[in-house]
N, C-alpha and C positions, 0 to 999 in steps of 0.2 A: 582225755574228757574229762571236764569236771561236772560232776552230779550232787545236786540237792535235793535228796527224797524226805516226802513226810509221812512217818510210819505211825499208822494208829492202832495201837492195840497188836502190833505185828504183822500187821496189812500196809504194803506201801499202797499209799492212796495218792500222792503225787510224786511227780518226778520232772524236774528241772535241770537240762543239759546245756553245757556251754563249753567254753574254753577259758583258759587262763595262758597268758605267754610273757615271758621277762625279757627284758632287753639283754642281760647277760646271763649265763649259768648261775644255777643256784645249788651248792652243795648238798646233794640228798635228796633234790626233787626234779621232776622230771615236766616243766612245763609245756605246751603244747605249740613248742615253735616251730613245728615241721607244718604247721596249718597255715595256709598263706592266703586264704581268701580275703579280699577286700570288705570293709565295713565303714560306712559314714561314721566319722567321728563325734557326730552332734555336739552336745555341750562340752565333752571332754577336750573339744579344741581350744575352749576359750583362754585357758592359762597361756596357752602357743600364740594365741592371736595378741594376748596382751603384752608380749614381748616387744610388739611394734611400738606400742606407747613409752617403753623406756628406751629402744633404739632412738625415737623421735624425740625425746626428752621434753615429753607431755609434762607439765608441773602438777604431779600427784600425790596427795600424801598417802600414807601405807593404808588407810582404811578406805581411801577412793580409789587405789589400786586394786585392792581386793574385791571390790566392789565392782569393777570393771572386767574383772575374772569370773564373776558370779555366776551360778544359779540359783538366786536369792529368794525365798520365800515371800517377798511382797510385805514385808511387815512395816511397823510404823519406822523402825531403826533404819530400813532399807530405804524409805521414802524419804528419811532426812536427809541421807547421805546423796542419793540421788537429787534432789531438790537443791542441797549445796553447792554440789558439783556442776550441774546446769549453769547456775547462778557466776559461779567462779569461772566457767570458761565461756560464758556470755553466749550459750547456746538456747535455741527455743525447743521447749517439750516438743510441739507440733511438729517437727522434723523427724522424731524418732519414727521409725516404722516398724516397729517389732510388733505391733498390735497390742490388743488387750484381752487379757483373761483374768479369773479371779485368782487372787495370792494364793501359791501354794500351801500357805500356813492355814491350816483349820480353825487356828484360835484367831488369826487375824480376819479370817472370812465372817467368823462370828463376831468379833468387834464391829467389824462394818455393816453388820446387819442392824447391830444395835443402835450404831451412830445413823445409820440410812445413809450410809456411802454406797457408791457405787464403785467398781474397778474403775482404773485408768490405766494408761500406758505406763506408768511407772510401777506399777505392780507384777508389772510380766517379767517373768523372773531372769529374761533377757537384757532388761533395760541398761544394765550398766555396762555390758559389751556395746550396744549402740550406741551408749553416751561416747564411749571409747573411740569408737567408728567414727562419730561427728567430730572428735576434736583431732582424729588423724586428718580428717577432710579440711579441717580448719587450718592447721599447721600447714598442708601441703598445698592449698589452694584450689583444693578437688571441692566439684559440685556436691553439695549435701543433699540436694532435692533426689538424688539417682544412685546414692551412694550403696544401696542395694541390688545394683545388677551387676550381673558376672563380668561384664566387661569396664566395669568404672575401676580405674587406678587403684583404689583401695582393696577392693577385691582382688586385683591382680598380684597387689603387695601381699595380702593375706594369705592366698595359695603359694605365692613362691616362698614367703617364710616360714609355713608351716612343711612344707615340701622339705626345705634344707633343713631344718631343725630334726626331722622325721627321717633324714635320708632316702627321702623317694626319689627316685631317677626316672619313672616313668609315668604317664597319666593313668589315675583309675576313674572311674564314674563319679560323677558330682551330681549334686542335686540342690534343690532350696529348703533350707531348716525350717522348723516349723514358725521361727521367728521371721523369715522372710529373707533371708540372704544366703548366697550360697555356702555350701560344705562339702569339703572333700570327703573321699572315701580313701582306704589305703589297709594293708596286712596289720593287725594287732601288734606283731611285732616291732613294726616301724612304730608306732604311737608310744610304745613301751620306751622304744630308742629317744623319742622327741621329749619325751618326762625327763628322761636322764639329761639331756642338752639344757634342762630349763636350770640345771646347776650353774650355768654361766649368767643366772640370771638371779644374784642371791637377795636384791630388793624385793624383788616379783615374791619369791619363799618366803621371806618374812613379812610381808605384806599378808599373805594368807596365814602363815601360822600365827600372826599375833591378831589374826581379825577373823576367826573360823566361823562365828555367828555372821558379820557382814556377808561373809562368802557362800555362805547356806542358809542356814534358819533354822526353827522349827522342823524336827523330825526327818531332816537332811543327813543323809549317811556321810558324804564326806564332811561334814561338820562334826559330827558324832566320831569318826575316825582320828582328824585331826586334833580334836579337844582329848582324845584318852591315848594320846599317843605323844614321844618325844621327838621323834624325826622325820615324822611322816605327812607326806602332803598328798591327798587324794582329791579326784574331780569325777562327779557323777555325770554321765549323760544319757539320753535319751535311747530306747533300744537295748535296754541291760546290759551297758557299758559301765565300766569305773577303772580309771588311770589311778595309781599308787605309785608315788616317789618314795625312797627311803633316803633321805639326803646323806645320813651317816655312812651307808652301804655304798652309796653312787649307783643305786640300782632299780629298777621301776618294774612293776608286772600290771598286767591289763586284763581285766574280766570281762566276758560276753556271756550273758545269759539268754540262749537263743530264742526263749519266749519272751522274754523281756519283761519278768516278774521282777519288781524292784525286792519284794520281800525276799526272795532266793536269792537275789544279788547280796543283798545284805549278808547274809548268812555267810555267802560263799566269801564276801571280803573278809569279816572278821575271822573265820576260820583260818583263812589262808595266813593272814597277817599273824596271828597267834602261833599256827604251828611253824612258821618261818623264824619265829623269833624276832619278828620286828614290833610286836607289842605285844600287852597281855589285856585285852579287851573283854571285860566280862560280858557275857550275853545271856538271855534265856532260851533256849530251844527245845522247851518243852510245849505240847500240844495239850492245852487245858479244855475242859468244859468251861460255861459260863458260871458256875457254882466253884470252879478252881479245882475239880478232879483232875487229876494227872491221866490221860489217855495215850500218850504217844510223844514221841519227838522228831526233831528234824536234823537229818545230818548230813555233813558235807564230803565226799570224796574227791581227791584230785591225784 
């Protein structure tokens, strides 16, 4: 069991629990690999889905490929890639079915207020995935107007591909993700195994490693992890999920925080990476007052 505790002047004030599982054994550590409950993959599915772009020989530059795998923060740099990609692929913005939400970047939200801009579909953190979906439809002659439906040939292909990569041999529950398309569930160990299979797609890993900000952005934990390590690829997902692949070790682990705390997830991820020796990421685990007095700390146990 994974546990993140906020200890304030000796009293445990918050406890966030969850699980971590690895694709392969890790010497000296005991991941929760016997926990076989399924969880929806949410945005952790995006790099797995993006392998279809390579399978279908979609013409993408490295930054475009990273963008199609991203949960981006909706900043100007992301809008620039999205606009360029739509034009390049001769796709219409109005076909995107991911919906509209304010950019995840607080800085971008402030800039848009100053400029008098309103959010549009390209600010959606999933717009890159949806552009990739439209590109696959265009390449295969599939109906672009209904690409979000579960029985659409695209979504059938996405499910089959994810199941194949993750070694899933039976059906688990499906739901509609926040961006409006189907998303599968599976045990976390299968998700970790799927990330190891991404080693078969070195161009995808290169794209993510070379474009960590396009892949995430301001205050995104996966961008932080990728930028501060040598051989690590990470992808966050809603519901307290994150998958981490060590390219050099050919191994991966997945973290799930049960109450979906993004902050607790970040502390857990950084501590696990450091203690495994997969990186050396400095982070501040102190609890302070507004005046800067240290009154506690955050601990991670697993």
